[in-house]
N, C-alpha and C positions, 0 to 999 in steps of 0.2 A: 232093537234098533234105537230105541229111545237112548240108550246110553251112547251109542256111536253118534247118533245125531247131537246129543248134548255135548259130547265131547268135540264134535266138529264145530258145532256153534261156539263153544267156549275157546277153541282155537282161533277161529275167525275173529272174535271179539278181541282177544289178546292181541292179535296181529294188527287189527284196526287200532287198538290203543297204543301200541308201539309206533305206528305210523303217524298218529295224531299227536303224539308227544313231540314238542319242538325241541330241537337241541339248541342249546345256547349258542348264539351267533358269536363269532369272535370280531372284535373291532378291526378296523382297517389297519390301524397302526401296530396291532399285535403281530401281524403277518411279517412285519418288517423287522429286520435285526437291530440289536443295539448299535452295531457298527454303522449301519446305515443312517440311523438317527444322529450319532455323533458326527458323521461326515457332513450330514445336512446342516446341523447347528454350526459346525465349523465353517462351511462355506458362506452361510448368512453372516456370520461374525466378520470373516474377512472382507465380504462385500460391503458391509457397513462401514468398516474402518476405511476401506479405499475410497468410498464416497465422501467420508468426512475430510480424508486427506486432499482430495481433489477440490473440494470446496475451500479448504484452507489455502491451497496454492492459487486459487483464483482471487481470494481477498488480498493475498500478499502481491500478486501480480498488479492487481489495480492500485495498491498502495505505491508499488514502485513506479508505476505510470505517472501518478500524481507527483511524485519526487522529481521524476524527470522533467516533467512540464515546469515545475517550480524552478529547477536548475537550469532549464534553458531561458527562462524569464529573467534570472538573475544574471546569467551570462550575457544577455542583451544589454542589460543595464550597465554591467560593468564595461562592455565594449564601447557603449556610448560615452561613458565617463573617461575611458582610455582616450578615445578620439579627442574629446573635449581638452583633456590635459596635455595631449600631443601638440594640439594647436596652439594652446597657451605656451607651451615650451618654445615651439617654434617662434611665436611672437616675441617672448621675453628675450630671445637671443638677438633680435633686432635692436640696434641702438636706437632707431628713429622711434620704434614703438615704445621703448622705455622712456625716452624723453617726452614723447607725447602723453604717455601715462602719468609721469612725474608731474608735468605741467597741468594736466586737466584734473587729476584727483587730488594731488597732494600740494598743488600750488608751488611747485618748486620752478626756479628759474633755469637758465641754460645749463645743460648737463655737460660736464667736462669729459674728454676723450680718454682719460686715463682709465685702466681696468679697475684701479682700487676705487674710484669714484663710482663706476658702474656697479661694483659689488656693494658699496655702501648704500646705493640707491635701491638696488634689488632687495638689501636687507631692511631697509626703511618701508618699502612697499609691503614686504611680507609681514613686517610687524604690524603695520597699519591694518592689514587684512585680518590678522589674527585678533586685534582690538576689536574690530567691527563684529567679528564672529562671536567673541565673548560677550560683546554688548547685546548682541541679539539673544544669546542664550539668557541673560539676565533679564531682558525684557520678557521672554517666554515665562520665566519663572514667577515674575510679578503677576 
């Protein structure tokens, strides 16, 4: 019996050794296939590019909003200038206003009723205004 008991003991020991031996554990990622990994990387890349694109669109939208506000401000200034110029045109079409302007600013005497005299007066007024503007520019340069 000693041989049998020794054999049984050796069988039990060999079984215990087999049970005690640890099998190498497989990492979590090894269980996934290559295709799954590629799909995951692709989804991450597409998501990242979409986020960057959305960010760019937001910055472009804010720039366009700034340009719109600037254009509205310029439009208001232009409308005010247009109103002022329209009023000046209406006033310059009046003979009384031209006569008053000629007497007050340019020290001219009585204005003749002919259209050629009126045209000459308008031209002299325009010429004098241009001189004033050019003199202002010269003063600013000094």
